[in-house]
LUMBA-986735 format. One record per atom (N, C-alpha, C, CB): x negated, y negated, z; residue in three letters. Coordinates in steps of 0.05 Angstrom, whole numbers, plus 5000, padded with zeros to 4 digits. Glycine has a CB too. Layout:
N
XYZALA;...
END
This chain:
85
366765727606UNK;367765787579UNK;367066067572UNK;366665587558UNK;368866207559UNK;368366487552UNK;366266517530UNK;370966627543UNK;364666727532UNK;362566777512UNK;363866897487UNK;360466967524UNK;362866817464UNK;363866917438UNK;363067207435UNK;362766747414UNK;364967377426UNK;364267657421UNK;364067707391UNK;366367837433UNK;365067507375UNK;364967537346UNK;364667257334UNK;367467687334UNK;363067227314UNK;362766967301UNK;362367007272UNK;360466807314UNK;363766867255UNK;363466897226UNK;364466647212UNK;364967147216UNK;363666607187UNK;364566377171UNK;366966467155UNK;362366277152UNK;368866287152UNK;371266347137UNK;371966107120UNK;373666427156UNK;373666147100UNK;374565927083UNK;377565947078UNK;372965907056UNK;378765727072UNK;381565727065UNK;381965837037UNK;382865447068UNK;384165987032UNK;384666077005UNK;386165856990UNK;386266347006UNK;387165916966UNK;388365716949UNK;390965606961UNK;388965836922UNK;392165756979UNK;394665666993UNK;394065557021UNK;396665896995UNK;391465497025UNK;390565377051UNK;391065557075UNK;391965107056UNK;390665827070UNK;390966017092UNK;388166117100UNK;392666257083UNK;387966197125UNK;385466297135UNK;385966577146UNK;384266107158UNK;384266767139UNK;384567037148UNK;382867077173UNK;383767237126UNK;384067187194UNK;382667257219UNK;381967557218UNK;384367187244UNK;379467617220UNK;378567897218UNK;379068027245UNK;375567917210UNK;380268257245UNK;380668417269UNK;382468277290UNK;378068477282UNK;384368117281UNK;386067967300UNK;387568167318UNK;388167797285UNK;387668097344UNK;388868277364UNK;391868237366UNK;387568227391UNK;392867997359UNK;395767947361UNK;396767827335UNK;396367747384UNK;399467827332UNK;400667727307UNK;401167427308UNK;403267867302UNK;401467307332UNK;402167027334UNK;400066877351UNK;404867007347UNK;399566627343UNK;397666457356UNK;398666177359UNK;394966457341UNK;398066047381UNK;398565767385UNK;396165617374UNK;399065697416UNK;396565417357UNK;394365277344UNK;394164997356UNK;394765267314UNK;391764917365UNK;391364647374UNK;389064527357UNK;390664637405UNK;389764307343UNK;387664177327UNK;386963917342UNK;388764117298UNK;384363897348UNK;383463657363UNK;382463447344UNK;381163747382UNK;382063207355UNK;381262977339UNK;378563017326UNK;381262727356UNK;376763167338UNK;374163207327UNK;374063427305UNK;372163287349UNK;376463537298UNK;376663737277UNK;376564027288UNK;374463697258UNK;376064057314UNK;375964317326UNK;378864437326UNK;374864307355UNK;379064687319UNK;381564827319UNK;381365057340UNK;382364937291UNK;383365057358UNK;383365257379UNK;385765437376UNK;383365127408UNK;385365697376UNK;387465897373UNK;387766037400UNK;386966097350UNK;390266057410UNK;390866207434UNK;392966427427UNK;391966017457UNK;392366667435UNK;394266887428UNK;396966837442UNK;393167157436UNK;399166907428UNK;401866877439UNK;403267147437UNK;403466657424UNK;404967197456UNK;406667437455UNK;409467337455UNK;406067637479UNK;410967387433UNK;413767307431UNK;415467507445UNK;414567257402UNK;417467417459UNK;419267587474UNK;421867627458UNK;419767477502UNK;422767867455UNK;425267927442UNK;427567817460UNK;425668237437UNK;429567687448UNK;431767567464UNK;433067767484UNK;433867457446UNK;433168027477UNK;434368217495UNK;432668257520UNK;434768487480UNK;430168177519UNK;428368217542UNK;428767987563UNK;425468227533UNK;430267777556UNK;430767567575UNK;433167637593UNK;431367297560UNK;432867607619UNK;434867697637UNK;437467537634UNK;433867677666UNK;439667647642UNK;442267517640UNK;442267267658UNK;444567707649UNK;441067287681UNK;440967057699UNK;439466817686UNK;439567137726UNK;437266877673UNK;435766667659UNK;437466537637UNK;433166777648UNK;438866707621UNK;440566597600UNK;442766427611UNK;441766827584UNK;443966507633UNK;446066347646UNK;444866077656UNK;447266497670UNK;442466087667UNK;441265837676UNK;440665647653UNK;438665897692UNK;439765757630UNK;439265597606UNK;441865477596UNK;437965767585UNK;444065627596UNK;446665527587UNK;447565297604UNK;448765747587UNK;447265327631UNK;447965107649UNK;446364857645UNK;447765197678UNK;443764897640UNK;441964667635UNK;442764517609UNK;439064767633UNK;443464667589UNK;444264547563UNK;446864397567UNK;444564757541UNK;448764507582UNK;451264377588UNK;450764107602UNK;453164547604UNK;448964107622UNK;448263867637UNK;447063657618UNK;446463927660UNK;445363747600UNK;444063567581UNK;446063437563UNK;441863717565UNK;447963597553UNK;450063497535UNK;451863287549UNK;451763727525UNK;452163327576UNK;453763137592UNK;452162887599UNK;454663267617UNK;449662877592UNK;447962647597UNK;446562657624UNK;449562397595UNK;446762877638UNK;445462907664UNK;442663017660UNK;447063107682UNK;440762827655UNK;438062907651UNK;436162697663UNK;437462937620UNK;433762787671UNK;431862607682UNK;430562447660UNK;429662767698UNK;429062247668UNK;427562087648UNK;425462267635UNK;426161837662UNK;424662197610UNK;422562367597UNK;419962377613UNK;422062257569UNK;418662597612UNK;416162627626UNK;413862547607UNK;415762927636UNK;412062377617UNK;409762297601UNK;407562497605UNK;408762007610UNK;406862647584UNK;404862857585UNK;402062767577UNK;405763087568UNK;401762507573UNK;399162407564UNK;396962477583UNK;399262107560UNK;397362447609UNK;395262517629UNK;394562807627UNK;396262447657UNK;396562977624UNK;396063267622UNK;394463327597UNK;398663417621UNK;395163197575UNK;393663237550UNK;390763157553UNK;394963087527UNK;390262937567UNK;387462847572UNK;385963057588UNK;387462577586UNK;387263167608UNK;385963377624UNK;385363627609UNK;387663447648UNK;387163697590UNK;386763937574UNK;384563907554UNK;389364017561UNK;384163657544UNK;382063607525UNK;379463607539UNK;382563347509UNK;
END
């Protein structure tokens, strides 16, 4: 586990927002665990123009197949979630 480089107490404001001091990115993935722990992971959003034409074509084909009913059974992610916790 990574060592903490900054630690401080914070509180929610009247609109239930929390301010992160010196945040390095604009977007975060939030995971709230059953024990009340909240985990933030930095995210980098990609502009749609940065996605290659080949990838967009593959996504369009996949959506067409899904609309036609050609899809696999749902994947059970419970085991993965247990491993991640």
